[in-house]
C-alpha positions, -999 to 999 in steps of 0.1 A, spaced: 182 -52 -352 180 -82 -328 206 -100 -349 231 -71 -347 225 -68 -310 233 -105 -306 264 -101 -329 276 -72 -307 274 -96 -277 300 -118 -294 324 -95 -312 319 -62 -293 297 -31 -295 322 -9 -313 329 -31 -343 292 -35 -350 283 1 -344 312 13 -366 302 -11 -393 267 4 -394 281 39 -397 306 28 -424 278 13 -444 260 46 -444 292 64 -456 296 39 -484 260 37 -493 251 75 -491 255 81 -528 242 47 -541 211 52 -520 199 82 -539 210 68 -572 187 38 -566 158 61 -553 162 84 -584 155 55 -607 119 54 -596 119 16 -599 100 2 -569 122 -28 -565 154 -7 -565 138 18 -541 129 -10 -518 165 -23 -521 179 11 -512 158 13 -480 165 -23 -470 202 -18 -472 202 17 -456 178 10 -428 181 -27 -423 219 -29 -424 234 5 -418 209 20 -394 199 -14 -380 235 -22 -369 236 10 -349 201 8 -334 205 -28 -325 237 -21 -306 229 13 -292 208 3 -261 234 -20 -247 263 1 -258 250 33 -242 239 16 -211 273 1 -205 292 33 -211 280 49 -179 279 39 -143 247 36 -123 250 70 -107 250 90 -140 236 65 -165 201 80 -168 213 116 -171 241 108 -195 220 88 -219 191 112 -218 213 143 -225 234 126 -251 207 108 -270 181 135 -269 204 163 -279 217 143 -308 182 135 -318 173 172 -316 202 185 -337 211 156 -360 177 140 -363 153 169 -359 172 194 -382 182 168 -409 149 170 -429 151 208 -430 187 208 -440 182 181 -466 152 200 -481 172 232 -482 201 215 -499 178 199 -525 161 232 -532 194 251 -536 211 226 -559 182 206 -574 204 175 -568 208 147 -542 246 148 -540 247 175 -513 224 154 -492 247 125 -497 276 146 -485 257 157 -455 249 120 -446 286 112 -451 296 140 -427 272 128 -400 283 92 -404 320 102 -401 312 121 -369 297 88 -356 328 68 -367 351 92 -349 330 92 -317 327 54 -315 364 50 -323 374 69 -292 347 52 -270 358 23 -250 346 -12 -257 321 -23 -231 312 -59 -239 328 -86 -218 343 -60 -195 347 -73 -159 321 -59 -136 334 -43 -104 336 -68 -77 309 -64 -50 309 -80 -16 284 -108 -12 257 -99 14 265 -115 48 235 -134 62 231 -136 99 208 -156 121 177 -139 134 190 -139 170 222 -122 159 202 -95 142 181 -89 173 213 -88 195 227 -62 170 197 -40 174 198 -43 212 235 -34 213 232 -5 188 257 22 195 279 -1 216 256 -1 246 229 -24 254 195 -7 253 177 -15 285 140 -12 286 128 10 314 100 -4 335 68 17 332 62 42 360 36 31 386 3 47 382 -7 71 411 -33 59 435 -24 22 431 0 20 460 31 19 438 19 -12 421 17 -15 383 -19 -22 373 -21 -44 342 -58 -53 343 -78 -44 312 -111 -60 322 -144 -44 333 -130 -37 368 -100 -18 353 -96 19 364 -94 27 327 -127 9 319 -147 41 324 -127 59 298 -137 34 271 -144 50 238 -126 83 247 -93 96 233 -71 118 254 
């Protein structure tokens, strides 16, 4: 899978993904022929080709391909809906459909046809999808760095008018003077420990 992902970085997502789906189309009938032999080596060969090559090419490409198909604002929703609905209908129902086909015909060729049909749907869908690798990312403006004093000035001049700090109102009983003492002789010292 990792190798197919790296290959898709070089030649594109669509070619690798379509190659995996095409492998399943071509190998749908030979897969069951090899499995029906009952020979362990041939059964292993069937699964290695089907899963390691056909399925592996799609799974190795899928994360990058699906992520690059959608923008940031809709990526999570689009991938979740598309992937999970496909898993529900194509993946979840496939064992039931394959079992019903085998029970009805007592043969593996209907299952092979079913696999060919699903793979052809994949080929058509990927054919009409756009290639996402090596696509130019939208240009974004580089963040402009400003000195700290400029940022402070921007805050003070917010809204186009300079924000002036109003002097605190003088406390009554102090003759109009602002009392700033906080020591033991402070008028507020007697209120120590209280909250008003």
